[in-house]
ZAMARGU-4260 file (C-alpha; in steps of 0.2 Angstrom, whole numbers, plus 5000, padded with zeros to 4 digits):
<rodrens>
0) 5015/4934/5106 | 5030/4931/5094 | 5047/4929/5103 | 5062/4940/5099 | 5075/4928/5106
5) 5092/4927/5098 | 5088/4910/5091 | 5073/4916/5081 | 5080/4932/5073 | 5085/4934/5056
10) 5102/4941/5059 | 5105/4949/5042 | 5088/4958/5042 | 5090/4963/5060 | 5108/4970/5058
15) 5103/4980/5043 | 5086/4987/5050 | 5094/4992/5066 | 5111/5000/5060 | 5105/5008/5044
20) 5096/5022/5054 | 5113/5025/5064 | 5123/5025/5048 | 5110/5037/5039 | 5111/5049/5054
25) 5130/5048/5057 | 5133/5049/5038 | 5122/5064/5036 | 5131/5073/5050 | 5148/5069/5041
30) 5141/5076/5025 | 5136/5092/5033 | 5153/5093/5042 | 5163/5089/5027 | 5153/5096/5012
35) 5141/5107/5020 | 5122/5108/5017 | 5115/5109/4999 | 5097/5109/4992 | 5104/5099/4977
40) 5108/5084/4988 | 5091/5085/4996 | 5084/5086/4979 | 5093/5071/4974 | 5087/5062/4989
45) 5069/5067/4985 | 5070/5060/4967 | 5077/5043/4974 | 5064/5043/4987 | 5050/5045/4973
50) 5059/5033/4961 | 5061/5019/4975 | 5044/5023/4983 | 5034/5022/4967 | 5045/5006/4962
55) 5036/4998/4977 | 5019/5005/4975 | 5017/5005/4957 | 5028/4990/4954 | 5031/4978/4967
60) 5013/4981/4975 | 5000/4985/4961 | 5009/4977/4946 | 5017/4962/4952 | 5008/4957/4968
65) 4991/4961/4963 | 4991/4961/4943 | 4980/4976/4944 | 4987/4981/4927 | 5000/4976/4914
70) 5016/4985/4910 | 5028/4983/4896 | 5046/4977/4898 | 5054/4994/4900 | 5043/4998/4915
75) 5045/4981/4923 | 5064/4983/4922 | 5063/5001/4929 | 5051/4994/4943 | 5062/4980/4948
80) 5078/4991/4948 | 5070/5005/4959 | 5058/4994/4969 | 5073/4984/4973 | 5083/4999/4979
85) 5070/5002/4992 | 5078/4988/5000 | 5063/4978/5005 | 5069/4961/4998 | 5067/4955/4980
90) 5050/4957/4970 | 5047/4938/4972 | 5049/4937/4991 | 5040/4954/4994 | 5025/4949/4983
95) 5023/4932/4991 | 5023/4939/5008 | 5010/4952/5003 | 4999/4939/4994 | 4999/4928/5010
100) 4995/4944/5020 | 4980/4948/5010 | 4974/4930/5010 | 4977/4927/5029 | 4974/4945/5035
105) 4973/4946/5054 | 4976/4928/5057 | 4991/4919/5065 | 4997/4915/5047 | 4997/4934/5042
110) 5016/4938/5040 | 5013/4955/5048 | 4998/4952/5058 | 4993/4967/5068 | 4986/4957/5082
115) 5004/4953/5087 | 5006/4972/5091 | 5011/4988/5083 | 5030/4985/5082 | 5027/4967/5075
120) 5017/4973/5061 | 5028/4988/5058 | 5045/4979/5057 | 5046/4965/5070 | 5041/4952/5058
125) 5055/4956/5047 | 5068/4954/5062 | 5062/4936/5064 | 5067/4920/5054 | 5055/4918/5039
130) 5041/4907/5041 | 5035/4906/5023 | 5046/4892/5015 | 5039/4891/4998 | 5032/4902/4984
135) 5015/4893/4982 | 5006/4909/4980 | 5018/4916/4967 | 5019/4903/4953 | 5016/4916/4940
140) 5031/4926/4947 | 5042/4911/4947 | 5039/4910/4927 | 5043/4928/4925 | 5061/4929/4918
145) 5063/4948/4923 | 5057/4944/4941 | 5068/4929/4943 | 5083/4939/4936 | 5081/4952/4949
150) 5079/4939/4963 | 5095/4930/4957 | 5106/4947/4956 | 5096/4956/4970 | 5111/4960/4982
155) 5124/4967/4968 | 5109/4977/4960 | 5104/4986/4976 | 5122/4990/4980 | 5125/4997/4962
160) 5109/5006/4960 | 5103/5009/4978 | 5120/5017/4984 | 5134/5019/4971 | 5122/5027/4959
165) 5116/5041/4970 | 5134/5043/4977 | 5141/5044/4959 | 5128/5057/4954 | 5131/5067/4970
170) 5150/5067/4967 | 5149/5071/4948 | 5135/5084/4948 | 5135/5091/4965 | 5153/5089/4971
175) 5147/5078/4986 | 5150/5059/4986 | 5146/5059/5004 | 5129/5067/5002 | 5124/5055/4987
180) 5129/5040/4998 | 5122/5044/5015 | 5108/5056/5011 | 5101/5050/4995 | 5107/5032/4999
185) 5105/5027/5017 | 5094/5041/5024 | 5082/5039/5009 | 5081/5020/5012 | 5077/5023/5030
190) 5062/5035/5026 | 5055/5024/5012 | 5057/5009/5024 | 5046/5017/5038 | 5033/5025/5026
195) 5030/5008/5019 | 5030/4999/5036 | 5017/5011/5043 | 5005/5004/5030 | 5007/4987/5038
200) 5006/4994/5056 | 4997/5012/5057 | 4985/5008/5043 | 4978/4993/5052 | 4976/5004/5068
205) 4971/5021/5064 | 4958/5028/5051 | 4941/5023/5044 | 4934/5008/5037 | 4921/5013/5025
210) 4920/4997/5014 | 4924/4982/5026 | 4921/4982/5045 | 4926/4965/5046 | 4945/4967/5045
215) 4958/4979/5052 | 4964/4988/5036 | 4959/5006/5037 | 4960/5021/5026 | 4971/5036/5031
220) 4973/5052/5020 | 4988/5056/5030 | 4998/5040/5026 | 4993/5041/5008 | 5002/5058/5007
225) 5018/5050/5012 | 5017/5033/5002 | 5010/5039/4985 | 4992/5034/4988 | 4994/5018/4998
230) 4985/5025/5013 | 4968/5021/5007 | 4970/5004/5014 | 4953/4998/5018 | 4948/5001/5000
235) 4963/4992/4995 | 4960/4977/5005 | 4942/4976/5000 | 4946/4979/4982 | 4964/4973/4980
240) 4963/4970/4961 | 4960/4988/4957 | 4974/4998/4951 | 4968/5013/4961 | 4969/5015/4980
245) 4961/5033/4981 | 4946/5032/4969 | 4940/5050/4971 | 4947/5064/4960 | 4953/5072/4976
250) 4961/5057/4983 | 4980/5059/4983 | 4986/5044/4974 | 5001/5048/4963 | 5004/5030/4960
255) 4986/5029/4951 | 4991/5045/4941 | 5007/5037/4936 | 4999/5021/4930 | 4985/5030/4921
260) 4997/5042/4912 | 5008/5029/4906 | 4993/5020/4899 | 4991/5035/4886 | 5008/5031/4879
265) 5006/5012/4879 | 5018/5008/4893 | 5004/5002/4904 | 4988/4993/4899 | 4973/4982/4906
270) 4970/4994/4920 | 4958/4985/4932 | 4944/4995/4940 | 4930/4990/4952 | 4913/4994/4946
275) 4904/5009/4954 | 4889/4999/4960 | 4901/4986/4968 | 4910/4999/4978 | 4893/5007/4983
280) 4886/4990/4988 | 4900/4988/5000 | 4899/5005/5007 | 4880/5004/5010 | 4882/4987/5019
285) 4896/4995/5030 | 4885/5010/5034 | 4870/4999/5038 | 4881/4988/5050 | 4887/5005/5059
290) 4869/5010/5061 | 4864/4992/5068 | 4879/4994/5081 | 4873/5010/5087 | 4867/5008/5105
295) 4853/5021/5101 | 4845/5009/5088 | 4826/5010/5088 | 4812/5000/5081 | 4809/5014/5068
300) 4827/5015/5062 | 4827/4995/5062 | 4812/4995/5050 | 4821/5008/5039 | 4837/4998/5039
305) 4828/4982/5034 | 4819/4992/5020 | 4836/4998/5014 | 4843/4981/5014 | 4828/4974/5004
310) 4830/4989/4992 | 4849/4986/4990 | 4846/4968/4985 | 4833/4972/4972 | 4844/4985/4964
315) 4858/4973/4963 | 4847/4960/4955 | 4841/4973/4943 | 4859/4979/4938 | 4863/4962/4932
320) 4850/4963/4917 | 4846/4982/4915 | 4852/4993/4900 | 4866/5006/4902 | 4854/5020/4904
325) 4844/5011/4918 | 4860/5006/4926 | 4865/5024/4928 | 4849/5028/4937 | 4851/5012/4948
330) 4868/5018/4953 | 4861/5036/4956 | 4849/5028/4968 | 4863/5018/4977 | 4871/5035/4979
335) 4855/5042/4987 | 4854/5027/4998 | 4872/5030/5004 | 4868/5049/5009 | 4852/5043/5019
340) 4863/5030/5028 | 4875/5044/5033 | 4861/5055/5039 | 4853/5041/5049 | 4870/5037/5057
345) 4874/5055/5061 | 4857/5057/5069 | 4860/5042/5080 | 4877/5049/5085 | 4870/5065/5090
350) 4856/5056/5101 | 4870/5045/5108 | 4880/5061/5112
</rodrens>
């Protein structure tokens, strides 16, 4: 278990993370007392919540950390500005930590290892002295002039765009400097912080694991709602190069919609998508593992599971060489297999109940 003794603490991070909620609350109360409540200020805070949240999800996360797509210089600058104003460190530092997390997930080398407990994964790791001393996982980012420019001028940038800009907008357009500073500035930062932190904590504890049962990341539609689609975390950890997190049309993934929309006007390109048969293979294998773990497992079910495994391997081999038309039929068969597996699993659950 990690120690939170004073000598191990990152004083700068600890002071800001622990005092910013207090400043946000007291500042909001001051705004209400001096200027009075206004929907316009709440709207301004919501706009900055979207801009800075998307700066993290579409920019820091899916573009810079995972290279799931390409973006032009205009979008990269906007991502670096507003992602930076989420106050989760520079893109270089954030992405390096995140790449280590993916490469070392659930181990002692994972920067926000859930096995150290909820609080540690949520924000405790940020309070401690950094244990990643180099950027060996981010050599591509070290060569990106825009990323390095943001890294160099990170602090003045977040002061100007993260706090002064909403304060000035609040003063000029809504006659409330305090509302802009404390509600659209500090309160918004706190909300974005903990929405992001919940992906590292809650989404490694609560939810489903339809694609990979071997690691702790889980899918949560609820967290997807608050984090612009990031809650489909088991999918993301399984297919981290995919620009999508929610792959179904009904999945709430505004980050995916933004990236796709921008591709129509040439602001984004090279959107990476995992092949349907690869996704189905993972789901089928995970479903079969669920069945095998049932306590009511029978010889008859065991025989059917083994047959499904053999058929799956045969289909995967055929997919390597078949024509497009026949590939569609094979993928359709994988869909049928997945439905059968769900049925078998449900039957076993009912028997066990």
